[in-house]
Steps between C-alpha positions, in 0.01 A plus 500: 500500500391754760151447643234762466379630833121555517277667754138395441233700682129421550253674730399178676475125449125482516298229324507552124702480186758767575629324814527164318675673206747683715596199714552289188732764350687542829553125547524363144727740306833325460710540811809482285392821327305703763507595865156616619378691799119493537353796689137498613256674735258314723163351415214710641217388732250272331733421209618150430883461501716313257816539703499123526602486128814693574582275795451187293722645230769587754460872428545723810350842423612822668179628652433875525184530713432856385467393135123485474250530215309797658621855492623629832769663710689173507592534131785736591645241736455227246682713235789566734534131597479391137771746402728380777442134423569555132821691572617216723418235242649702209297327229556531129126489447196592711185334378168609666160343499154640592403859537635623835826303475528630142478859614716495808737234367581689179555828683722323755697324222580832330592662835733211560660537156388163354589488128198292378144536631204289380137470594241235427133580471317178599177700441429856593272715715488776243147427378193366681634512861467861609326830421600682179707767682685224691560307178637817332735551792627139496551510124709817539710331769550191280613719208760652725608158623534379142757776447703342783477158336730348243227253404136434585389139492146376454364144498279535192472697175163636610655652814780662296237644262309631798804671647586655165142625454517670842837651403684338791795415273572457129462158353875463430575529872257222596601131485239224509615196698203264547448344838666165549458236773545136577157361403593134521303435818186661356536328164532156667216555747213256468180662404180445702708351781217542758739676739304823513160340554643281770663794669168692497298204602273531198521146367303551183562520129360852449716731286763696698572850373781702651694827497825606663611848601522783748156614610526860385282705269716459191464119512119537494404175674157658544449425128598135563220472759244668273582254222484215751139590583411499128659159450302354792182663367572324168470163674857405578562365850848647506731594788723803497842567656684822566863469600659811642443766758489876530307806602183398315466143638231585753293695241533215253381253765202730568428515127509120474238475781286769343506308169383184677836327433628456851491120480658490152787747534821417692753766608830318543740784583859462378622144441838352429372180346401674177597213270249258654242775531504575126475125440168496688336765290288456188537860381727789589375859473674842503269804540750785535443851369876532435790258498864463397588139437297307759692210646188319619363489147826344367502244783139404432570462128809286572283273715280441192197699624257673269520868584273802460658844546433865444682648201712751692871585518728218394227235508433505117871425453444174686151390395390458136118524532326171442825319435675464837238680711220755486536877516211729612467871538589632847192552717269309266321254729276366224792407275689357797214276607434387144865400459485294822181327381655421164794330677272303726274393213793374288727290724679328210573824317602667824742218581653544153524875555671438832757275338581774248534747788741265675721464187495877435583594863794258526637607163459875535599550866815301529719588797820421305404740221426783753832447677698496178327813364551687828863391525570607144351843568714548812821403320421711192453807722800430721741447213391827341623695799 
């Protein structure tokens, strides 16, 4: 049986779910069935890199430095290099991930005469990121790109519904393939290990509440800090952890000081030891204004943590409110703080909720299921040609 040749393109391997997803697909799809070339740009200044995942998985990406998330004159060079690379590789399928790679990669694939072109939306920047005129422009671009695509893939039913509502593509052209990953290390991690408190030199039994993500406006960590102030004012001697980095880190640190939380809030930057870090938390929080399928939320659930998250994007496809976590309205600091307080006041119930979250995450986000579903889609499209 002839192998299918794949070119997989992502804008960059920065910290987050898309990089993990892409490396897993590049490394774990059966080598007896697929040959894969991974093409990436470079991580930008101040961004955490997950290139180490590719190295550990023995994946050697082709790096095109001009492939960058921002619009600029280098886009033309990136398009030319992508087209040349694709022509040299002669893939049966080009599969793109993230916005810029999705635009340039799909155009390059068609210029190179690739028979099958796919794109995955891990989330989108079509609502809540930019001004209305910019959003209208990007939606128009994505509608054009959908015409160049044989299939659009989303990670959740909510994201597919969102794309259909914005008329990016018709429902029958969009496949839902839920995120999958190896969660065994998270599921087996000891809870309340003490690692985090020891690493921070805290040495106390106060509750530890944390969040993970890029420090950009859409993640809304400012809301996390506002809720932290309310929890402290309610009488809880809690500590708070923000894992990640980005353009808003300095302003968030200033906000923490202004709220009188400087000695209670810890900014950890990007960390590789996420399994042990989750194990040191008592509660995980997601405060985003928009999301696709957040990897950090799934990892926290797999660790057995109680979780509180804003009901945005694909999050309600993961969390059933008050069963395996709590959902609150985006931007609602009162509801967010009240949910935290509920968790802290009910340790036994919260532990039970965390165990339900662990079971649900491991069951619903199986790596084997994702690999099989993706492989089946590739073969079904290839054999129809």
